[in-house]
N, C-alpha and C positions, 0 to 999 in steps of 0.2 A: 504493499499499500504506499504510495509515494506520497511526497507532501503535497504536491500539487493535488492530488486526489481529496486530501484532506483540506485545502482550502475551496475545492470546489465545492464539495459537501457542505461545507460552511455556507457557502453563498446561496447554494440550494436549498437548504432549509432556512433562510435566511435569520441564522444567528450571528450576532455579534461576535466580535473576537473577545470581548470582555466577559460576555456571557458563557461563551464555550471554555475559556482558561478558568472562569470563578472559582477559586478555593484548589486549583489542580496547578496550575503552574504559573511564570511571569511571564509578561508580554513579549520580553526578548525572547522567551525559551520557546514559545509557540510560534515565533516567526521563523526561529532556526527550523523547528520542526516544521513548520508549513513551506519552506524552502529547501525541504529535504538534505538538509547538510548534515543533520543526524539524525538516529532513531531514538523517539523517547524511551525511556524505562516501560516495560510492558504494561504495569497496572496505570500508568499515566496514559499511555496509548488505548488501553481499553477504555478507559475512562472518557478521552476525547471522542473516540467514535461511537462510543454508547450515551453521549449527549447528542451526536448529531443522528440518533435514531439506528444506528446499525448494530447489530447481533454479532459479537465477537466470536462464538462459536464455531461459524462456518469457515472461518480463518483457518491455513496451515502458517503457524507461527513459529519463526525461528529465532532462537534466543542464545545470547551468549551463556557460556557454562554456569556464569554466577548468575544470570536470569534464571535460567533451567532450574539450578538449585534451588533457588526460593519456589519458584513455581509448583515445583515436586512437591516441597514442604506443604505449602497450601493446599495441595490436592491432598496430601495425607492427613493433615488436620481433620478435614471434613469427610475422608473415608472414615476416621475413628469416632467421629459425632455421628455419623448416619449408622452404623453399626453398632450404637453405643458403647464404644470402647472409651469413656470419661475419661479415665485415668491417663490412659495413651494419648488421647486428645490434650488432655490438661499440661501433659509434657512437652508435648510437639508443640502448644500455643507458646510456652516458655522458650523452648529454643530457638522458635522461629524470632521472636523480640529481639533477641541475642546475637542474632545472624547480621553479618557487615550488611547495609543498604537498607534494613528495616525501621530505620530511624526517621523516613520520611515520611510525611502525612498520610498518603494513601495507604503505605504498608499497617501506620497506626491505627488505621480507619479500619482495615481488615482483620486487625488482631482484636479490635472493640466487636466487631461482627461476630467473629467466631468466639469469643469468649461471652457474650452476649446469649448465642445459642448453646455455650456450655452450661451457663447460670441458668438456662431453661431449662434443659435438660436435666439439672441436679435439683430441680425445683427451689432455688434458690429466694429469698426475699424478694418481692416485685420491687421495692424499693432499690435494691442490689440491681436487679436487672435493667432497672430505668436508666440509673445513673450511669452505667455501662452504655447503654444506648445512646444518651445523650453524649458522652465523652466521643464516641465514632462520629456522630452527626457534628459535633462542632469542629471538627477537623477540616471539615471543608465549607461548611455552611454558618456563617455568623449570624445568629438571630439571638435577640435577647428572649422572645418567645415564639413558639411554633403555634401558628394559626393556620386553617387550610388555606387562606390567601396565599401563601408562600408557593404553593402551586402553581399560581399563574403567572408569577414574576421571575421564574429562573427555569434552565433546564437541570437535568440531572443525571448523575450514572447509575451503573443497578447499585453498587455498595451502598449509595446514600439513601435509594428509595429499598432496597432491602432493611436499612436502619430504620427509615420513616414508619414502612410497614409496622415493626415491630415496637416502637413508640406509639403508632396508634393503639395494636393492641392491648399493650400494657395500658391505655387509658383505662381500656374498657375491664380490663381485669382488675384496676383498682377501684372501679366505681363510677367514674366518669363516661358511663354509656351513653348520654345525650353529645358530649363532644366528641367520643369515637365514632358515633354514627354520622356525624357531621363529615368528620374527617374520611370515613368510609365511601360515603356517597362522593365527595369530591375526588377521592382517589380513580374510584371506579369511571369517573368522567375523564379524568385527564388519562387514564391508561385507553381508554375508548379514543380518544381524538389525538392522541399523540402520535407522530409520524414515526413511531418505533416500531421495528420487526415483529413479525408474528411470535417468536422465538421467544424475546423478551417480553411480550405480553403473557405468554404461558407461564412465565416465573412471577410474573406480577401479579394478575388480574383473579387469577382463581382463588388465591388464599383470604385477598379482601373480600371477595363476592361470597366465599362460604360463612364469613365472620360474620359480614353484614346481614346478608339472607336470615342467619339465626337469629341476629337482634329482631328483624321483621318480623319474622315467624312467633317471636315471643309476643310482640305486639296485633299478633294474628292478621299482619298485613301481607296475605299469601299472595294475592294480584302483583305486587308489588315485588315480592321476592323471587317468583318463577322465572320470569326473562332475565333475573341476572345469576341463577343458578344453572340456565339453559345455555348462557352465554359463556361460564366457565367452562362446562363438561364440552362443548363445541370445542374451545380452544386446546383443551387438553386433547379430544380425541383427533384432532389436527394432527397431529405428533404421535397418535398410540399412546399419550402417557396416561398408564392407569396404575396410580398408584395409591397410597391412604388418601390422599385428599380427593382422588376421585370417587373412590367409595363415599365420605363424607357428603360428599355433594350429589351422588347418586340418591343415598339414604334421605338426604333433604328433599329432593325431588320427589320422590315415593310420598313423604310426610304431607309436602304440601299438596299435590295431587289428590291425595286421599281427603287432606281437611277441604279440599273444594270440591268434593264430591265425585271427583273421577279416579275409577277403578286403577290399578296398577296388575299388569300381567304377571300370575305367578313366575313364569318361565323369566322374567328379568328379574326378579327377587332372589331367585335361586343364582343367576348369574353373579349377582353383585356377592351373594354369602358365600361362593364358592372363590370369588376372588379375595374376598376379606381371607378366607382360611390360607389362601397362597400366598398371598403376602405378609400375611402375620402368624402362621403357625398355630399352634397351640398355646404358645406363650405369650402371643402377642408384641414380641420384642420390635417391629417396625412400627409401630402405632406412632413415633415422633416422627416418622420421617417425611411429611408432607412440608414443613418448611422450608424454603429456597436455599439452595446452596450456590456459592459462585464457582460455576462450570469452567474449568481451564481444559478445554481439548486442543487436538492436534498440536502438542507443544513439542519441539526438538530442542536438542543441543547443537548449535552449529557447528560447535567445536569437536562434539563425538562424530556427528555427521562428516566432516570434512577428513576426519582420521580415518572411518570406515572406510570412506568412498576411495579414498587415496590407497589404500589396503588392499582393498577388493579389485582394483584397475592394477594392481601390481606395480602403482607407481610410487618411487621413493621420493624422501622430501628433495633430495639431489637433483631427481630429472624435473622439479617444477622451479628449481633454481633459475633466477633470469627471465621466466615466462611472468610470476606473479611475485614474489619476494624471494629473501635470501633461507639458506636454512634453519640459522637461528628465528627469524621470526615465525616461521612454521612451526618448529620444534614448541616454542613457548606457547603457542595457540593451543597446540594440539595437548599439551603435558598440564599447562597450568591455566587454560582456559582464560588466556590473554588475548584481547579483541586487537587485531592488527588495525591498521589506517583503512580508511573507508574504500579507497582505491585498491587496496591489496585484499581487503575481505572480498570485496565483487570480483575482483580476477580471479580467488582461488575458487571459489564457486561456480563461475563458467566455465575453467578448466576441468572442474571434476563432475558437472552436470548437474548442478543445484542451482534452484532457485536464489537470486538476487535480493528478493524482497524480504524484509521481517514479516509482513503480513500478506501471505499469499492468499489472494482471491481466486486464484485460476485464469488471471489474465495480466498482463502488463501492461499498463496504457497511463496516461496522463490526461485523458478526459474520463469525467466522472460519469458521464453519460452513457459510456462504456460498460461500465460496471452495471447500469441499470438495464441495459439491453442484456446482458449476460444472465441477469437474475429473472428477466422475463421469460427468455429462452430455457432456463432452469424449470420455471414453472411450467410451462408449455409440456415440454418434456415429461415432467411428472404427470400431468393431467392427461397424456398421451396426445397432445393434439400435434403430431410429430410435422405437418406439413408448415404450421406456425413456426415450431422450433427450428425447422431448417431455413426458415426466411430470417431469422434473425441470426442464426448462427452465420449464415453470407455476407449479412451486414456487417457483423465482426470481423468475419475472416478478411474483408475488404479493408479494414482499416487496421488492422493491428500489423504493428513493426514483427515481420517473422526472422528478426535477426536474433529475437529474445527466444530462448529455449522453451522458455513455460509458455509462448504464444505457439511456438510449433507442436508442442504437444498437445495443447487445446485444440487446434487445427485438425491436427491426425486422429486425436481420440474421438473430436464429436463428431467428425465426420464418416469414421466407423461405426458409431454407435447408431447414428440416425440412419444411415445406408441399410444398417442391419433392421432398424424398427420398422423401415419402409419395405422390406420386403427382399432389398436388391442386392443383398449378400448373404450367404449361408451362415450358421453356428461356426461351422469349421473354418470358412473363410474371415469371420470376421474374429476367431481366436487368433489365428495364425498371423494375422494383421498387428492385434494387439501385443503379441509376443515382440513382432519387429518393432513397434513402435519403443516398447521396454528396454529394446537391445542397445537404443540411442545412448541410455545413462547406467544401464545395470550390464555386466558381465554376464552373458547366458551361456558362455561355455562351461562354467563352474556355477550352476545356479544355486546350490544349496549354500556357496559361501556368499554369494549376493543378497539371498534373502536372509543373510543373518545382518543386513543393514537396515536402519530406518527408512522406509519409502515414502518417497514425497508423493504430492498429490495424484500426479496422473500415473503415476508407477501403481499407487494403491489401486486407483479407480480401475486399472486396466485388470491387477491382479485379483480384484472382486470380482469382475464382470466374467472374466475365466473361469475363476472358482466356482461360481452360481451355476454353470451350467455344465460342469465337467462329467465326462460319461468314460466309463469303460478304460481303457490304458490311459486316459489322460490323470484318471485318480491316482494311478501308482506315483506319477508324475509329480501331480499336484500335492499329495498328502504330506511328503517330508517338507515341502516349501512351506506349507501351511504351519506346520509344527516348529519350523526355523522360527516364521513371523512370531507365531503364539509365544514361543520361550523368547524370543527378542524382546519383544514391546512388555512381557507381563514381569512387574517386579515381586518376586517369588517372596519376599519378607513382608513387602508391603501391599501385594497384591493390588498394584495398580496396574491398569492398562487402559488406553485411550478409550473415551465413550464412545460405543456405537461399533468399534471397531472389534472391540473383546467378543462381541456376541458374535459377531458375524464368522471371524476366524474360528470360535469353537463349534458353531453350528456346522460350517464346512466342512470342518475335522469330523464332525459326529457323522456327517451327510455321507464323506469319503469312506470311512469305514463302515457305515452300511451299505453300501455299493458294493464294497470290497466282501462282504460276507463276516466281517468282525464285528458280531453284533455287541459283546462286552465291552469292547474300547469306543463302539457308537455310544452307546448307554452310558459309559462314563463320562464322556464330553458332553452329550448334550445335558445329562443333571447338572454339571457344572455349569454350563450357560445359564440354564433356569434359575440357580442358584444367585448369578451374578445380578442376574437381570432383576432381580427384586431391589437391588441396590442401587439400580441406573433409574433416572427419570426418563430415559429415553435410550434407543437402541432398536435392536432389532425386534419385531412385535412378538407378543405374547402368542397368537396363532400360529407362526410359523414353527417357532419352537415347540410349541404342543404338536402339532403334526408331524413333526420329524420323530419324537416320541412316540405318537402313536405308531408310526409306520416301523420303527425299531421292533415293540412291542409286538405288532402285527407281523413281523415276518418271523420273532422268535418263537410263537406259539403256533406260526404255520397257518393262519386264520384264511389266507388265499384257497389253501387245499379242503378246507371244509366246506361242504356244499351249504349247508347252513349254520353259520357260526353263531352260539349264542349271544343274545341280546345284551346281557347281563356281563359279560366278559371285560376286565379290567381294563385292556387297550382300547376299547370304545370310550372309555371315560376320557382319555387323553384327546381323543377325536373329537367328542361332543363340547369339550373345553375348546379347541381350536375353532371348531364351527361355531360357536356361542362369541369369540374374541372377534372374530373375521365380520360376524354381523353387527356387533357392537361398534367396530371402527369405521362400517361401511367400507369395509376393504371388497369390492365385488370382485376383483381380481383374483384374491384369495376364496371367496366365496363361489365363483365358478370354478376355480380350479378342485376345490372338496367336493362339489357335485359331480364335476367329471370323473373323479377319482370313485368314488362311491358307485356312480352309473356303471364304470368300467368292471370293476372287480365285486361288488355285492348288488348289483342289479338296480338299487335305490339306493336312496340316502334316508329316507323316511323311516324305517325300521330300526336305524343304529345312529341315528344323530338326534331324533327330534323326540 
């Protein structure tokens, strides 16, 4: 993400420089970032983009080793909180606060945010929680008194909004319900009107909607509460987020409908009850997981990536001398996490086939309009509007500078994908072309060594696509590579892997073992995928995980070979769950797949699914 893009985004949103930087950085610092002379530290860049309405989750973010260590520690703190490991979380917060660089205001704000969550989990006195929340807000917001009109006069980043949410909820908890309701109403109005991308709205709107709806239900204002609940559920369904908050909102919906004299289908109640069992288990440990966390996905250490790529490509430090830097500079960069000068940094990455952007959104351009075209193209593709996506792709292809590796990868990857979607090339041809594209930056003579590296955006996109449709002989080639990526990206001590990628890799390994006939291994990996999905707000959808679990059970007990399998066979419980989730998410492609599957193998679906 270039400085010029930052400037264009600000102008497009009609936000002044002072409003954008307020509480975050100085005017001179913003000018340096805007001019592209240096990159801001991650939390600073996150905050600037979020105030411009951008969701940071979708970018592939390349960090210096020092920034990466801090980001990993932030992730680990929140993993501990989500899993209820409060002592480990407390220790990790203390360690983070002592790390170099965390004395800056945005880091202190993050510390206050996670400490407030820790205090809530520990059921600390409300006054103590409130004091911690205030201290976090005060880092970037100078206000003597917090009133709803604050929402009208400034732009916010996510940490500020998360802390504001907490402040308002605490108002209600300490007995100031009237004040809280004014805030709830103002917050929901702000979230609806703000030009903020939907992924951020999913983090912000549903929690406040649930609390506000609860207040309205107590006052028997059911007609006002219902549309708020429906909107919150719509936002969560959009990305197939079904966590404890989803359950609480669904239960509110049932209550409101019944109070208004409308019946609720028993099948819907059963679905929500079963989801509750899946997420909570018998001990209900996951009940606290509906408060938002600060997601940091797609993060990489550039220092580590450069070392890995150099070794994978069999390049010595000496071989790069004279091209981009001297041996001592490269040695310091690899061993000590030292960041070379900007020109050297860029040259190293270009030489090794890596993107030169800190925040990689999929293309390299200096025009903000191009990013908007890309977003529109991706949305059209997701909706299967292939002709529209192709037109937008051609517009971008004609504008982008193809000297940039990222742009060449964009051009090639989407040319392949869109032609496949239009039926112009076969699956086999698509996969061959994707492998060829990956060979631009990865050595495919020794694939297992290459796949011990972090994969960049289009390498991963291509690998995911190939993996998703692998068959027969391909499985033998793909499985070892998947396992390399699994262990490369998983921190075994901390159980951290990138959100969204974890589920896909585990799912693909399980499916590979299923197709190769190793059912024990297939069951092991799909069970792990389902377990990890409980701790994620998004990723691979439940319906796909459950249906693969059904297919493993189905093969294990030879259900295909039985002329009339018993309807109460345990395996069909997994299929029923998959079917229920696909319908709940309005996932028509998955519904069609399940219907077709049961019509082919069991004559009809009604007997075994409904």
